N, C-alpha and C positions, 0 to 999 in steps of 0.2 A: 800614444797620447790619450789614454782612456781617462774618463772622468769618473771620480769617486763621489757618489751622491750620498754617502753616509752623513747622517746628521742634518739632512735638508729639511726645509719647512714642508708642511703638508700641501697638497695640490691646491692650486688657486691662489696661493700666497707667493710673494716674492721670496725666492729661495736664497738662503745665506748658508754657505758651507761652514761647517765646524770641524776643527781638526786640520790635519795635513791634507787638504784636498789636492786632487790631481797628482797622486803619488808617483805614477809612472812618468809623468811629464817632469816632475821635480828631479827624479833619478836621472833622466836623460840629460837635463841641464847640468846637474852636478858632475856627471861623467865628462862633459866637455870642459867645464870650468877647471876640473882637476888637472887638465893639461896646461893651464895658464896660471901658474902660481904668482906670488907676490913679485918674484924677480922679473917676470915678464912685464908687469905693469911699472915697476920701478925703472926698468930700461927704457920703456916708452916715454916716461917723464924726462929722463936724462936727454933723450934725443928729440923731445917734443914731437913724437911720432904718433901715428894713428894705428889702432889695433887691427890691422888688415887681416892677419891670420885668424884672429878670434872672430871677427865679424863674418869672415868667409865661412867658417865652420858653422856658426850659428845659422847663417843663410842656407847652407847646404842641408842642414838638419830640419829646415822648414820653420824655425822659430821666428825669424824676422818677417815671415809671411803669415804669421799666426792668424791675423784678422782678415786676410784676403780670402774670399769665398773659394771653395774648391773648384767651381766652374772656371775660375781664373788662375788655377794652379797653386792656390794657397792652401792653408791648413783648415780654414773655416772655423776657427776656435772662437770661444766667447772672450769678452773683455776680461773676465776673471781669469781664464786660462792664460791670457797674455800677461796679466798682472803677475801671476805665479812665476812665469818664465823670468820676468825682470827681477822679481823678489829674490829668486834663487841665485841669479847671476851675482847680485850684490852681496847676498848672504855668504857666498863662496869667496868673497874678497875681490871679485872682478868688478868691471864697470859696465852698466847696462845703458848708458846714456844714448849710444848709437842705436840700440834696439828700440827704445821708447820713441825716438824721433820718427823712425820709419813707420812704426805702428800707427801713431796717431795722425801723422801728416797724410798717410795713405787714406785714412778714413774720410778726409774731405773729398778726395777724388772718388772714393767708392760711393759716397752718399750723394754727391752733387755733380759729379762729372757726367758727360754725355756717354751714351753706349759705346760710341766710337773711341772715346778717350779711355774708357775702362778696358776695352778689348785691346787697345794699343799698348797701354802702360802696365796694367795690373799683372799680366802674365810675366812680363819682363822683370818687374819688381820682385815677384814671388820667386823667380828663378835666380835672382841675384845678378842678372845681366844689366839691370839699371838700379842705381841706388838713389833713393829719395830720402835724404837725411837732413836737409836744410830747410828751415822755415824762416822766411824773411818778414818779420813783423816789427820788432823793436827798433826804434830810431833814437839817435843821440839826444834830440831835443824834446821828444814827447814821452819816452819811457813807457809807463803803464797806461798813459792816456792814448790808447790805440786809435780812437776816433779822430784824433788831431794829427795823425801822421802826415808827413809832407811828401813822400814819394808819390809821383804822378805817373799815370799811364794814359797817354793821349792818343786817341784814335787817329791813325794816319793811313788813309787808303785801305789796303788789305792787312793792316797790322796795327800795332801799338808802338809808340816811342815811350820808353821808360826812363825817368830821371829821378835821382834821389839817393838816399843813403840809408843802409841798415847797419845795426851794430849788435854785437853779441849773437851773431848768426853762427851757431856752432856747426862744424863739419862742412861748411860750404866749399872748402878746398878738397874735400874727399867725397863729394856727392856729385852725381851726374845731373840731378835736377833739383830745383827749388820750388817750394810753394811760396808765392809772393803775394802779400797784401799791399795794394796801392790804391790811391785815389783816382777815380775816373771822372769824378765830378767834384768841384770845389766845395769846401765846407760851408762857404757862405751862400751856396746855391741849393742847399738841401734843407728839408723841413726838420729831419732828425739828424743829429750829428753822427749817428751810426750808418746813415745812408750814404750813397756815393762811393763806397769802397768795393773794390772787386778783387777776386782771387785769380791768380794766374799760375800755371804750371810752366816753368821756364827751363830751358836747356842751358845749364851752366857751362858745359864743356865747349859747345859751339859758339857761345857768345863771349867767352873770355878774350879780352883784348879788343873787343868790338863793341865798345860802350859799356863793358863790364870789367871791374877791377876788384879783386878779392885780396885783402891784406890780413895776415894773422894778428891776433891780439896776444901779447905775452901776459899770461894770467897765472893766478895762484894755483890752479888746477889744470890738468892736461885734458881739456875737453875740446881741443882743436877749434877754438872759437875764433871768429873773424869779424871784420867789418867789410861791408860790401858797398861798392859805389857804382851807380848807374848813370851813364851820361848819353842820353838819347839812344839807348839800347833798343834795337828793333826786334820785336817778337811777333810772330803770326797771330792773326785774329783767333785761331783755334786754340791758342794758349789759355784763353779765358775758360774758367770753370763755372758752370751754371750761368745765371743772368748777371749782366753788368749792374753794379750798384748794390748787390745783395751779399757781397763778400763777407761783411762783418758777421752776419747770421750764420754763414757757412762755417767760419772758423770757430764760432761759439760751440757748435756741435762737437768739434774735435777737441775743444778745450776741456770739456767734462771728462772725456776719455783720458786726455793728457794728465789731468789732476789725479785720476785714479792710478794711472800707471806710475807717475812720479812718486805718489804716496806709497805705492807698493815697493818701489825701489828703496825708499826711506826705511820701510819696515825691514827689508833685506839688510840694509846697512846696520840697523839696530841689532839684528840677530847676529851679524858678524861681530859686533862689539861685545855683545853679551857673551857669546861663546868664547871669545878671546879673554874676556875679563874672568870668566869662571875658571878656564884652564890655568891662567896665570895665578889667580888667587888661591887655587888649590895646591899648586906646585911650588910657589915661592914661599920659602920658610925663613922667617926673621924672628929673633928672640925665642927660638925653639918651637915655633908653631906656624902653621900656614896663615898667611895674611887674611885669607878668606874667613878665618875664624873671628876676626875682629869686626864688630858691628860697623865701624866707620868705613870699612871697605865693603862689607857685605850689603849693608842697607841701600847705598846708592845704586848698586847693581840690581837688587831686588825691585826697587822702586821704578827704575828704568824699564825693567821687564814687564812690570804691571801696566805701566803707561803704554808700552809698545803693544801689549795684548789688546788694550782697549782701542787703540788706534787701528789695529788690524781688523777689528770687528766692523768699524765704520768703513774701512776700505772694502771689506767684503760686501757690506750692504750697498754701498754706492755702485759697485760693479754689478750686483744683482739687479738693482733698479735700472741701470743702463742696459743690461742684457734683456730685461723685460720690456724695454722701450718706454719706461716710465720716467717722470721728472726726477733728475738726480743731481741738479746743480748744487743744492745745499749740501748734500752728502758728499759729493766729489770735492767740494772746496773744504769742507770741515775735515775730511779724511786727509787731505794734503796738509792742512794746518797741524793737526794732531800728530800725524806720522812724522812730519819734519821736526817737531819739537821733541817727540819721544826718541827719535833716532839721535838727536843732538845730546840729549841727556845720557843716552847709552854711550855716545862717543866721549863725553866728559868723564863718565864713570870709568871707561876703559883707560883714558889718559891718566886719571888719578890712581887707578889700580896698578898700572904698569910703572908709575913714577918716572924716574929718569929714562927707563928703557922705552917709554912711549915715544921719545924723540929719536930713537934709533930706527933708521929706515927699514932695517931688516924685519922688524916686527909688523910693519904695514899699518900700524895704528895711526901715525901722523898723516899718512897719505889718505886714508879713509876719513880721518877727522876733518881734513881740509875739504874733501869731497862732500861730506855730509852737511857742512855748514851752509852750503849753497842752497839747499832745499827750502830754507826759510826766506830766501830772496827770490829765487826763480823756480819755475816759470811764472809764479805770481808771489808777491810778498805777503807775509803774515798780515800786515796792516790792511792790505787790499781785501784779503779774505774776511777780516773782521768787519770791514766796511760793508762787504756784501751781505754778511750774516745780519748786521745791524739793520740794514735797509730792507733786504728782500725776505729775510726769515722772520725778523722781529718787528718789522713795520715801523721803524724809526726813520726820521727824515734823512735824505741823502746827505752824506758828510763831506762830499767833495764835488 
């Protein structure tokens, strides 16, 4: 997992890698992904199943513990290195969503958990004995307005009673634990609407059927997403991460990392589509010439590649700022915006290039096309990012 520093900025500046950084890491990921071709992912869709074998192999290789420090059994890599892992997974035609969830969720525990919590859970997560891939934030009635969520955690003796509902909680049925954001103080009792929210690390397996119900959502893509219901579910007091009432700030830390990781996945998707488009455009012969010789086919692919390259540079800059401990909110959000749109243009170019064959499942274009559309909606929508940029970067009035 060596780092290639070629093309890095001079000392004292934020370093942004140019070219194929972390080549050994990329090669290792590609070797694993080579064992899981399109047929594997299509079968999972048919069965609405979870990629257990794939996730297990990534874990055993140390990739899902990439951001966990070595002292806790992890790889101790940078956010950029983690982003490279996810990018390569998607570029190979696989799905990295399980990986990014564990990476950024774990960050909240790492940065804000107690010494005891970190000693207890991080080595287990790094070794794959505990999976932490579920993040309980979004609710049916509040959506992106996180500060108005309704799920409550009420102190009761030596623990908390949790009641409420979460939706679009991916992988809750395949995760041992969940990071949960809940209100510990009513919204009408706080000065700032972001106050009064707390973060909890809860054991899903032991609570199932004891005030906890998880139901799968039948969705367009196979991300094993669910809705989760809490009915006076009792959790111990030491489930709380950090201080009570400061949870919203804690998850914001992880959200910048999440934006960068998801943006990198989108870059990987875009590279998958570009590669597929080039191969098909060069080999498909119609009217005595390869279709890639036609500008109507060639130009959309070329434009998608150019926009993907630009988005990739913002992803790299955002990761470099994060790894340097500098403010990266604007870059992280913009990276996610640009990468999601560039990947979608690459997806559309691939669909047009393949024509009718893009609908044939064996080409894997339609599967990845469906996957890629999601990144303009989740984990934050394009319009929410534009609102952030308008207010926090450009200084215009809050629009919502």
